[in-house]
N, C-alpha and C positions, 0 to 999 in steps of 0.2 A: 384413605379419603375416597369417597365415592366420586365417580367421574363428573356427575352433575354439580356436586359441591365444588370440585376443583375448578370447573369452568367459571362458576359464579365468582369465586375468589380471585381467579386470574383476571376476569373482567374488571373487578374493582381495583385491582393493583394497576392495570393499564390505564384506567381512568384517572388515577391519582398521579401518574407519572407526568413530569413536566414535558411540555411540547417538544423541547429540544431533544428529549430522550427517545421520542417516537420516530419511526421512519418518515422522512419527508419526501413528498412527491416533488420531483424536479419541476421547476417552473418552465413553461414554454412562452417565449417572447413572440409577440406578433408585431411585425414591422411593416408599415405600408411604404410603397415606393411608387411615385408618380412621375412619369416621363413623357415628353411630347413625341418621342420617336419610337424605337423598338428595343427589344431585349439584346440586340447585338451591339448596342451603344457601349463605347469604351468606358465611359464613366460608370455605368451600371456594373460591368464586369469587375472593374477596379474596386468599386464599393463592396461587392460581395466578398472579394478577397480580403479587404480591410476588416470587414466584420468578422470573418473567420479567424483572423489573427488576434482579434479581441475575445475570442471564445464563443462567438455566436455561430453555431453550426446548423446548417439546414439539412433536409433529407431524413432518411430513416435513422432513428436513434439520436437525431439532433435535438437541440434545445430552442430552435428558432424557426418560425414560419414567416416567409417573406410574401406578403400580399402585393405583388407587383402589377401595376396597371400602365399600359403603354398606349398612347393615342395614335400610333402609326402615322404620324405627320398630319393628323386631323385634329388641330388644336381645339376645335369646337367640341370634341368629345371629352376634353379634360374635366369640365365641371361634373358630368355624370360619373366619370371614373373616380373623381375625388369623393363623391357621395357614396360610391360603392365601398371605398376604404373606410369611411366613417361607419357604414353599416356593418362592416366586418369587425368593428371594435378594436382596431389596431391601437397600439400604445403610443406610437409616434408615426408621423408621415414624413418621409424624405421626398422633397420636391425639387425637380431639376428645371431650371430656366424660369423666367418671369411668368410665363403663361401658366405653368404648373403651380407655381407658388400662389398666384392669384386664385386659381381654382381651389386649391387646398384651403386657403384662408376663407373663401366664400362658403366652403362646406362645413367648417368647424371653427369655433372660437375657443375650444377647450382642449382638443387633442394637440399635443406639441407638434410643431412643424419645423423641420430642419431644412434650410436652404442648402442643397448640395452644391449648387452653383447659381449665381445670379450676376449678370453683367450690369444690372441696374443699381442705382443708389437706393438701398432699402429704406432709408429715412424719407427721401423725397417720394418714394413709391407708397409710403404709408405702412410699410411692413413693420417698422420699428420706430420707437420714440427717439432713441439715440443708438449709435453703434455700441457704446459702452454698456448701456442698460436698455435693451430693446423693449421690455415690458410685453404684455400680451403673451401669445403662444408661439411666436416665431423667432428663431435665431438661426445661426449657421454661418456660411462662408459667402462672401461677395468679392468679385474682382473689381467692381466699379470701373467698367471699361472706359469711362470718361477720362480716367487718370492715365490710362495706358495708350489711348488712341493717338496722341501726338507722336508717340514713338513709331507708329506704323508709317506715318508720312516721312518721318526722319529717315527710317531705314530704306524706304523706297527711293528717297532723294539721294541717298548714298550709293544705291545700287544702279540707278538708271540715270545716266548722264543727260543733262538738259531736260529734266522732267518738268513738263508744263501742264499736263492734263492727267488727272488721276480718276479712274473710274471707281465707283463704290457700288458693290452689289449688296442690296439690302432687302429685307422682307417688308411687305406693305403693312401699314397700320401698327407698327411697333414703336411705342414712345421711346424705348431705350435706343433704338436705331436712330431715331430723329435727333436725340440728344447727342449721340456719338457723331453724327454727321455735322452738327453745329461746331463741335470741337475740331473735327477733321478740316472743315472749311477754313476756320481761323488759322489752323496750323499750315494748311496749304498756301494760304495768302501770304504768310510770313516767308514762304519759299518762292513767292511769285508764281504760284501754280493755282489751277482751278480744279473744281470737282465736277465730275459727270455722274450723277446719281441715277442708277437704274434699279427698278424693283423686279423681284422675282419671288413669287409666293410658293412655288412648287418646283420639283425637279424638272418637269417637262417645259418649264419656262426659262431654264438656264441657258439653253442654246441661243434663243432670241436675245437674251440679256447680254451675252458676250458679243454677239453680232453687233448689237447697238453700241456697246462700249468701244469695240474696235472701229466701227464705222464713224463714231463720234470723235475719234482722235485720241482716245485714252492711250497712254503709254505704259500704264501700270494699273493695278487693281487692288483695292482694299476689299476683302471679303468679310462682311459682318456675320457673326455667328447666329444661327437660328436652326430650328429643327430640320427644315428642308435642306439647308446647307450641310448640316452634320450627317444626315442620312444619305445625301447625294454627293458626298465629298469626292468620290472617285470621278464623278461627272464634272464637277467644278474644276478639279485639278487637270483633267484631260482637256477641257475646253480652254483653260488658260494656256496650256501648252500648244494646242492647235492654233490659237490666235497669236501665239508668241507674246503673250502679255505677262510680264512679271507680276506675281500676286503675293500679297501678304495675308496671313491668317492669324487667328488668335491662339490656336493650339498646335502643338508640335506634330500631332498625328497626321495633319494635312501634309506637312513637309516630308514625313516618312513615307507617304504615299506618292511623292513626286512633286509636291508643291515647292515653291522657291524658298520662302522664309516665313517664320512665325515669331510672334512676340506675345507672351501672355503667361498665365499660370500653368503650373505643372499639374496635369489631371490626376496623377497618382497622389500627389500631396493633397489636392482638394478632396479626393475620395477618402484618404486616411482621416482627414479632419472631420468630414461629414460623419464617418463611422464613430469617431471619438465623441462627437456631440450626441449621437444616438445612445452610446454607452453611458454617458453621464446622465442623460435624461432617464434612461431605464433604471439607473441606480438612485434616482430620486431628485436630481437637479431640476430646477424650474427653468424653462426656456427663457422666460422674460428676464432672468437674472444672469444668463450666460451671454457675454459680449459677442457681438458679431465680428468675425475676424476677416481681415484681408489676406490675400495669398502671402505666404512667407517668402516665396521666391518667384520671380518673373524670369522666364527662360527665352532666350533667343536661339532658334534652331534654323540652320541654313543647309540647303541641299546644293552642294557644289556641282553635282552632275547636272542638275536642272539649270543652274546658272550658266554652265558651259554650253548647254544646248541652246540657251537664249542669247549666247554671245556676250554675256555679262562678265565683267572682271570684279572679283570681290577683293577689296583691299585687305592688306594684312592686319590692319588695326581692327577691322570688322570681324575677321576670322578669329582674332584673339578675344574679342568681346563675346563671341558665341558660346553658349553652353553646350551645344552639340552641332557638329558639322558632319553631314552625310556625304560621303565621297562617291 
């Protein structure tokens, strides 16, 4: 058979082969990630690990491209960064914290959005119709910090004898912080204590905030989670120690850096579940039909060394309740 005839026949044969019999080009997934702080954030690092465990590999030879956008603590940048992700035609956007979720939702009503973490109530915030069936393009994980806030006061009351004044470090103009403070105030009143609420919107305002709390008679501090607090956590922990103020946080990594106590979700668990949502959506699930989940486990982490430095005695019952005790 002449070569020209052979090529023509071969081409006809290939054209008639079923698609499954032909070599398939591997799919490359494009995942957007929107975060108020920076790439050193613990949640982002844990999320990448969780994705890899599910088979989504980045880098040379990988099957996944992560379009990550970080606001570097300038939340006003989030809307523009969200629009960048939409322009990159990502298949799903992972948004961390209420400000990033709001920006992502304003940028797109069609691209699926996974809440990697939100301390707000997604129904009251308008992110979802219900937790069981959110509708729209947004689903994911929420801690609903209103439900765990009373425990913060309870733990401080157990740790600090005669607690009468509790400082609260909050970010300005955050509705979720305002709602948490309402719950904290009612809980404090039940313990015959009062709140002293101090705002700090950036790391360079933390020192003045702690001076104000110490000067105002605060005997302990509740630190509400926000981008500035997360990125400036070493400063927050150091200032609490310098002012000898027992402080409670939402996440254990504050305590592992020297903070006194935390109560809240396990970040590794949140990251695993955010990655699982991404996986299901990339495989065809509709976000509006995926129930929004609460944390499966709430952890108490105590730093005994910090307690000793503050002259605090931790009861045996509290030590037994703790999921992690740092010696």
